[in-house]
C-alpha positions in Angstrom: -107.7 -91.0 -16.5 -106.7 -89.7 -20.0 -103.6 -90.4 -22.0 -100.9 -87.8 -22.5 -101.5 -85.9 -25.8 -98.5 -87.5 -27.5 -100.0 -91.0 -27.0 -103.4 -90.2 -28.5 -104.1 -92.2 -31.7 -103.6 -90.3 -35.0 -103.0 -91.1 -38.6 -99.4 -92.1 -37.9 -100.3 -94.1 -34.8 -103.7 -95.8 -35.4 -105.7 -97.3 -32.5 -104.9 -100.9 -33.5 -101.1 -100.3 -33.3 -99.4 -101.2 -30.0 -96.1 -99.2 -30.1 -94.5 -101.4 -27.4 -95.2 -104.6 -29.4 -94.0 -103.0 -32.6 -90.8 -101.6 -31.0 -89.9 -105.0 -29.5 -90.6 -106.8 -32.7 -88.1 -104.6 -34.5 -85.6 -105.0 -31.6 -86.0 -108.8 -31.7 -85.4 -108.8 -35.5 -82.3 -106.7 -35.1 -81.0 -109.2 -32.5 -81.4 -112.0 -35.1 -79.7 -109.8 -37.6 -76.7 -109.5 -35.2 -76.5 -113.3 -35.3 -75.7 -113.0 -39.0 -73.6 -109.9 -39.1 -71.4 -109.5 -37.2 -72.0 -112.9 -35.4 -71.6 -115.5 -38.2 -69.5 -113.2 -40.3 -66.9 -113.1 -37.5 -67.4 -116.8 -36.7 -66.9 -117.9 -40.3 -64.0 -115.5 -40.9 -62.1 -116.8 -37.9 -62.9 -120.5 -37.7 -61.4 -121.2 -41.1 -57.8 -121.4 -42.4 -56.2 -118.0 -42.8 -56.2 -118.1 -46.6 -60.0 -118.4 -46.5 -60.9 -115.8 -43.9 -62.0 -113.0 -46.3 -63.9 -115.3 -48.6 -65.8 -117.1 -45.8 -66.8 -113.9 -44.0 -67.8 -112.3 -47.3 -70.0 -115.2 -48.3 -72.0 -114.5 -45.2 -72.2 -110.8 -45.7 -73.2 -111.1 -49.4 -76.0 -113.6 -48.5 -77.4 -111.1 -45.9 -77.6 -108.3 -48.5 -78.9 -110.4 -51.4 -81.7 -112.1 -49.4 -82.9 -108.6 -48.2 -83.5 -107.5 -51.8 -85.2 -110.8 -52.8 -87.3 -110.7 -49.6 -88.7 -107.2 -50.0 -89.2 -107.8 -53.7 -91.1 -111.1 -53.7 -89.9 -113.5 -51.0 -92.2 -112.3 -48.2 -95.3 -112.3 -50.4 -94.5 -115.8 -51.6 -94.2 -117.0 -48.0 -96.9 -115.1 -46.1 -99.1 -113.1 -48.5 -99.9 -109.4 -48.4 -100.8 -108.8 -44.8 -99.0 -109.3 -41.5 -100.0 -112.7 -40.1 -99.1 -112.2 -36.4 -101.0 -109.8 -34.2 -101.5 -106.1 -35.1 -98.2 -105.0 -36.6 -97.3 -103.0 -39.7 -96.4 -105.0 -42.8 -92.9 -103.4 -42.8 -92.2 -104.7 -39.3 -93.2 -108.3 -40.3 -91.3 -108.1 -43.6 -88.1 -107.1 -41.7 -88.7 -109.6 -38.9 -89.1 -112.5 -41.3 -86.2 -111.3 -43.5 -83.6 -111.9 -40.8 -84.7 -115.5 -40.5 -84.4 -116.1 -44.2 -81.0 -114.4 -44.3 -79.5 -116.5 -41.5 -80.7 -119.7 -43.2 -78.6 -118.9 -46.3 -75.6 -118.0 -44.2 -75.8 -121.3 -42.3 -75.9 -123.1 -45.7 -72.7 -121.3 -46.6 -71.0 -123.0 -43.6 -71.0 -126.3 -45.5 -69.4 -124.7 -48.6 -66.5 -122.7 -47.2 -63.1 -123.1 -48.7 -64.0 -124.1 -52.3 -67.3 -122.7 -53.7 -67.0 -120.4 -56.7 -68.2 -117.0 -55.4 -70.0 -116.2 -58.6 -71.9 -119.5 -58.2 -72.7 -118.5 -54.7 -74.1 -115.1 -55.9 -76.5 -117.1 -58.1 -77.3 -119.7 -55.5 -78.5 -117.3 -52.8 -81.4 -115.6 -54.7 -82.5 -118.8 -56.4 -82.6 -120.9 -53.2 -84.4 -118.3 -51.1 -87.0 -117.9 -53.9 -87.6 -121.5 -54.9 -86.7 -123.5 -51.7 -87.0 -121.4 -48.6 -90.4 -119.9 -49.4 -91.9 -123.4 -49.6 -91.1 -124.5 -46.1 -91.7 -121.0 -44.7 -95.2 -121.0 -46.1 -96.0 -124.6 -45.2 -94.9 -124.3 -41.6 -95.2 -120.7 -40.5 -98.0 -119.2 -42.6 -101.4 -120.0 -41.0 -102.6 -121.2 -44.4 -99.7 -123.7 -44.8 -100.6 -127.4 -44.8 -98.3 -128.3 -41.9 -99.4 -125.3 -39.9 -103.0 -126.4 -40.3 -102.0 -129.9 -39.0 -100.5 -128.4 -35.9 -96.7 -128.7 -36.4 -94.9 -126.9 -33.6 -91.9 -124.8 -34.7 -91.6 -122.0 -32.2 -88.8 -120.1 -33.8 -87.2 -122.0 -36.7 -86.0 -125.4 -35.8 -87.6 -126.7 -39.1 -87.7 -123.6 -41.3 -84.2 -122.4 -40.5 -82.0 -125.1 -39.0 -83.2 -128.4 -40.5 -83.6 -126.6 -43.8 -80.0 -125.2 -43.8 -78.5 -128.5 -42.6 -80.2 -130.5 -45.4 -79.5 -127.8 -48.1 -75.9 -127.3 -47.0 -75.1 -131.0 -47.1 -76.8 -131.4 -50.5 -75.0 -128.4 -51.9 -71.7 -129.6 -50.5 -72.2 -132.9 -52.4 -72.7 -131.1 -55.7 -69.9 -128.5 -55.2 -67.3 -131.1 -54.3 -64.6 -131.2 -51.7 -61.9 -128.9 -50.6 -58.3 -129.6 -51.5 -56.8 -132.7 -49.9 -54.5 -130.5 -47.8 -57.4 -128.4 -46.5 -59.4 -131.4 -45.7 -56.5 -132.9 -43.7 -55.6 -129.7 -41.9 -58.0 -126.7 -41.5 -57.1 -124.9 -38.3 -58.9 -121.8 -37.1 -57.0 -118.6 -37.8 -58.2 -116.8 -34.7 -59.9 -118.8 -31.9 -60.6 -115.7 -29.8 -62.5 -114.0 -32.6 -64.3 -117.3 -33.2 -65.6 -117.2 -29.6 -66.6 -113.6 -30.1 -68.7 -114.5 -33.1 -70.2 -117.5 -31.2 -71.1 -115.2 -28.3 -72.9 -112.8 -30.6 -74.7 -115.7 -32.2 -75.9 -116.9 -28.8 -77.1 -113.5 -27.6 -79.0 -113.0 -30.8 -81.3 -115.8 -29.8 -83.0 -113.4 -27.3 -85.5 -112.7 -30.1 -88.8 -113.4 -28.3 -91.0 -111.6 -25.8 -91.5 -114.8 -23.8 -89.2 -114.8 -20.8 -89.5 -118.6 -20.6 -88.3 -119.0 -24.2 -85.2 -116.8 -23.5 -84.4 -118.8 -20.4 -84.9 -122.1 -22.0 -82.7 -121.2 -24.9 -79.8 -120.3 -22.7 -80.3 -123.3 -20.4 -80.4 -125.8 -23.2 -77.4 -124.1 -24.9 -75.3 -124.1 -21.8 -76.2 -127.8 -21.0 -75.4 -128.8 -24.5 -72.0 -127.0 -24.4 -71.0 -128.6 -21.2 -72.1 -132.0 -22.4 -70.1 -131.8 -25.5 -67.1 -130.5 -23.5 -67.3 -133.4 -21.1 -67.4 -135.9 -23.9 -64.4 -134.3 -25.6 -62.5 -134.5 -22.3 -63.4 -138.1 -21.7 -62.6 -139.5 -25.1 -59.9 -137.1 -26.4 -58.3 -135.9 -23.1 -58.6 -132.2 -23.9 -61.4 -129.6 -23.5 -61.7 -128.4 -27.1 -62.8 -124.8 -27.6 -63.9 -125.6 -31.2 -65.9 -128.6 -29.8 -67.5 -126.4 -27.1 -68.6 -124.0 -29.9 -70.1 -126.9 -31.8 -71.9 -128.0 -28.6 -73.2 -124.4 -28.2 -74.6 -124.4 -31.7 -76.3 -127.8 -31.4 -78.0 -126.6 -28.2 -79.3 -123.5 -29.9 -80.6 -125.5 -32.8 -82.3 -128.2 -30.7 -84.2 -125.8 -28.5 -85.4 -123.5 -31.3 -88.6 -125.4 -32.2 -89.5 -125.8 -28.5 -88.2 -122.7 -26.8 -91.4 -121.2 -25.5 -93.5 -124.4 -25.2 -91.5 -126.6 -22.9 -90.7 -126.5 -19.2 -87.2 -125.8 -17.9 -86.5 -129.4 -16.9 -87.3 -130.4 -20.5 -84.8 -127.8 -21.8 -82.1 -129.4 -19.7 -82.8 -132.8 -21.0 -82.9 -131.5 -24.6 -79.5 -129.9 -23.9 -78.0 -133.2 -22.7 -79.2 -134.9 -25.8 -78.2 -132.2 -28.2 -74.7 -132.2 -26.7 -74.4 -136.0 -27.0 -76.3 -137.3 -30.1 -74.8 -134.9 -32.6 -71.5 -135.4 -31.0 -71.8 -139.1 -31.6 -73.0 -138.7 -35.2 -70.1 -136.3 -35.9 -67.3 -138.0 -34.1 -68.2 -141.6 -34.6 -70.8 -142.3 -37.2 -69.3 -139.8 -39.7 -66.1 -141.8 -39.8 -67.9 -145.1 -40.3 -70.8 -144.3 -42.8 -69.4 -144.3 -46.4 -71.8 -141.7 -47.8 -71.1 -139.2 -45.0 -67.4 -139.5 -45.7 -67.9 -138.7 -49.4 -69.4 -135.2 -48.7 -67.0 -132.5 -47.5 -69.2 -130.5 -45.1 -66.8 -127.8 -43.9 -68.6 -126.6 -40.8 -70.4 -129.9 -40.2 -73.8 -128.3 -40.7 -75.4 -131.7 -41.3 -74.6 -132.7 -37.7 -75.0 -129.3 -36.0 -78.2 -128.3 -37.9 -79.9 -131.2 -39.7 -79.3 -133.8 -36.9 -79.8 -131.3 -34.0 -82.8 -129.7 -35.8 -84.5 -133.1 -36.3 -83.8 -134.0 -32.7 -85.3 -130.7 -31.5 -88.4 -131.3 -33.6 -88.9 -134.8 -32.3 -88.4 -133.7 -28.7 -90.8 -130.9 -29.1 -93.4 -133.5 -30.0 -92.5 -135.2 -26.7 -92.3 -132.3 -24.2 -94.6 -129.6 -25.6 -96.9 -128.3 -22.9 -100.5 -127.8 -24.1 -101.1 -124.5 -22.1 -97.9 -123.0 -23.4 -99.1 -123.7 -26.9 -102.4 -122.0 -26.2 -100.5 -118.8 -25.2 -98.3 -119.0 -28.2 -100.7 -119.8 -31.0 -103.8 -118.0 -29.5 -106.3 -120.3 -31.2 -109.5 -121.9 -29.9 -108.5 -125.5 -30.9 -105.2 -125.4 -28.9 -105.8 -128.8 -27.2 -104.3 -130.7 -30.1 -100.9 -129.1 -29.4 -99.8 -131.7 -26.8 -96.5 -133.5 -26.4 -96.4 -137.2 -26.0 -95.3 -137.0 -22.3 -98.3 -134.9 -21.4 -100.5 -137.1 -23.6 -99.6 -140.0 -21.2 -100.0 -137.8 -18.2 -103.4 -136.4 -19.1 -104.8 -139.7 -20.6 -104.6 -138.4 -24.1 -102.1 -140.7 -25.6 -103.7 -140.7 -29.1 -103.3 -136.9 -29.3 -99.7 -137.2 -28.0 -98.8 -139.8 -30.7 -100.5 -137.7 -33.3 -98.4 -134.6 -32.4 -95.2 -136.7 -32.5 -96.4 -138.0 -35.9 -96.9 -134.5 -37.3 -93.4 -133.5 -36.1 -91.9 -136.5 -37.9 -93.9 -135.8 -41.1 -92.6 -132.2 -41.0 -89.0 -133.5 -40.9 -89.5 -135.8 -43.9 -91.2 -132.9 -45.8 -88.3 -130.5 -45.1 -85.7 -133.1 -46.1 -87.5 -133.9 -49.3 -88.1 -130.3 -50.4 -84.6 -129.0 -49.8 -82.7 -132.0 -51.0 -84.7 -131.9 -54.2 -84.7 -128.1 -54.8 -81.1 -127.6 -53.8 -80.0 -130.3 -56.2 -82.0 -128.8 -59.1 -80.6 -125.3 -58.3 -77.0 -126.5 -58.2 -77.4 -128.4 -61.5 -78.8 -125.4 -63.2 -76.1 -123.1 -61.9 -73.4 -125.6 -63.0 -74.7 -125.1 -66.6 -73.7 -121.5 -66.4 -70.7 -121.3 -64.1 -68.5 -123.9 -62.3 -69.7 -124.6 -58.8 -66.2 -125.1 -57.6 -63.2 -122.8 -57.7 -60.3 -123.6 -60.0 -57.3 -125.5 -58.7 -55.1 -122.3 -58.7 -57.7 -120.4 -56.7 -58.1 -123.3 -54.3 -54.4 -123.3 -53.6 -54.1 -119.5 -53.1 -57.4 -118.6 -51.5 -58.5 -115.1 -50.7 -55.9 -113.2 -52.8 -56.7 -115.2 -55.9 -60.5 -114.8 -55.5 -60.9 -111.2 -54.1 -57.4 -109.7 -54.5 -57.4 -109.1 -50.7 -56.2 -110.9 -47.6 -57.4 -110.8 -44.0 -54.3 -110.0 -42.1 -51.3 -107.7 -42.7 -48.8 -108.7 -40.1 -45.1 -107.8 -39.7 -43.8 -107.1 -43.2 -46.9 -108.4 -45.1 -48.5 -104.9 -45.3 -46.7 -104.1 -48.6 -47.9 -107.2 -50.3 -51.4 -107.0 -48.8 -52.4 -103.7 -50.4 -55.0 -104.5 -53.1 -54.4 -103.0 -56.6 -58.2 -103.0 -57.0 -58.9 -100.6 -54.1 -55.9 -98.3 -54.0 -55.3 -94.7 -54.9 -52.1 -95.8 -56.6 -51.7 -97.6 -59.9 -50.1 -101.1 -59.7 -46.7 -99.8 -60.7 -46.9 -96.3 -59.2 -46.8 -97.0 -55.4 -44.5 -95.0 -53.2 -41.2 -96.9 -52.3 -40.9 -98.5 -49.0 -38.9 -96.7 -46.3 -36.3 -97.6 -43.7 -39.2 -97.9 -41.2 -40.8 -100.8 -43.0 -39.2 -104.1 -44.0 -35.6 -102.8 -43.3 -36.5 -102.0 -39.7 -38.1 -105.4 -39.3 -35.0 -107.2 -40.7 -32.6 -105.1 -38.5 -34.6 -105.9 -35.4 -34.5 -109.7 -36.0 -30.9 -109.6 -37.1 -29.8 -107.9 -33.9 -31.9 -110.3 -31.8 -30.4 -113.4 -33.4 -26.8 -112.1 -33.3 -27.0 -111.6 -29.5 -24.7 -113.9 -27.6 -26.5 -116.8 -26.0 -26.0 -117.6 -22.3 
């Protein structure tokens, strides 16, 4: 049976290229890209105070664009070399696929810095961090030549490279940048909870980035279990089912399952969800208020708890629950037997191998913490020699309008004041006068309403 003529190999479609694999790899990369924009762009823009909506969303969008230029220029080669390292795929496909992981790592770091970082400092931080910090862990863990990859560290889709890295780097950067204003630290309500949920949903669905059906199912099962666990704990201890809390629980579930998604059984994903919904909850709600050092760092989105703690937890539990045969299917190497979780080490009479795998996972955590705490500190100190890391007091009080000359919402009569002089067809003093249908109509409506006789 011969292939149709349009499927015959040619110069544009060589025999080694599987079009289906290539198409799915690009689709999976696009799903991860949707986690960043619009997912985290919407989430950040809506979960913060109204005056920080534009700045928070734009920090995420800027990082996405800046990382892409750095990645195609030098970042991918520094991390993975000149050739695609996974299967038979074009270099362009793998460059794009790995780019979206690098981009979301920087966007997650931004979550710890919302509401006070100088935007110019952020513009410098992004290319420096992706070049001198991210590439180190990406090479060490994901590149076949990396020292942790050679020792058998299991990180299915970024628990170490993305989540633990962003949690440590975000917390470290937050220390150097300094806190928000006292008023913002005391009261920082979301400006739009419905949009926050929309952003969270896009972030969740973007996790369907693998061709392994087990990984997709495990991801959603762990995330749902974590969300419900966090929700129940909020209900028990605070008496209300917090929507913001449920979103945090969703995030910790996503983070925890990431290193293990395709290499554990479904029952293990449920257990991981229960722990990811309770342990980070405890560190955030209880320990954070008792540990002096944690209280000194203003981590806006609590990325230390949702990513560093949950990412470390996921890495450790991967070393406990990883199934050897699943690792053989994922890594496709001849010496796959050493990829074994401690639970299966006891079950199969290979306890030494199980403890070794758990030890490798722990060493990986220590390595990531050391690298990113060190490099992030160096980068922040260098930037501070050029520009301030923190916004001025005037900018901190005003927010978006002082920083960008724009605001997120134009409601009721605010439209006249919202229009930016930097992006308008009119000069600052040459705008058309307001008409009866604008503020006057608004005032007349409320005047008539308030003057009506009360029953």
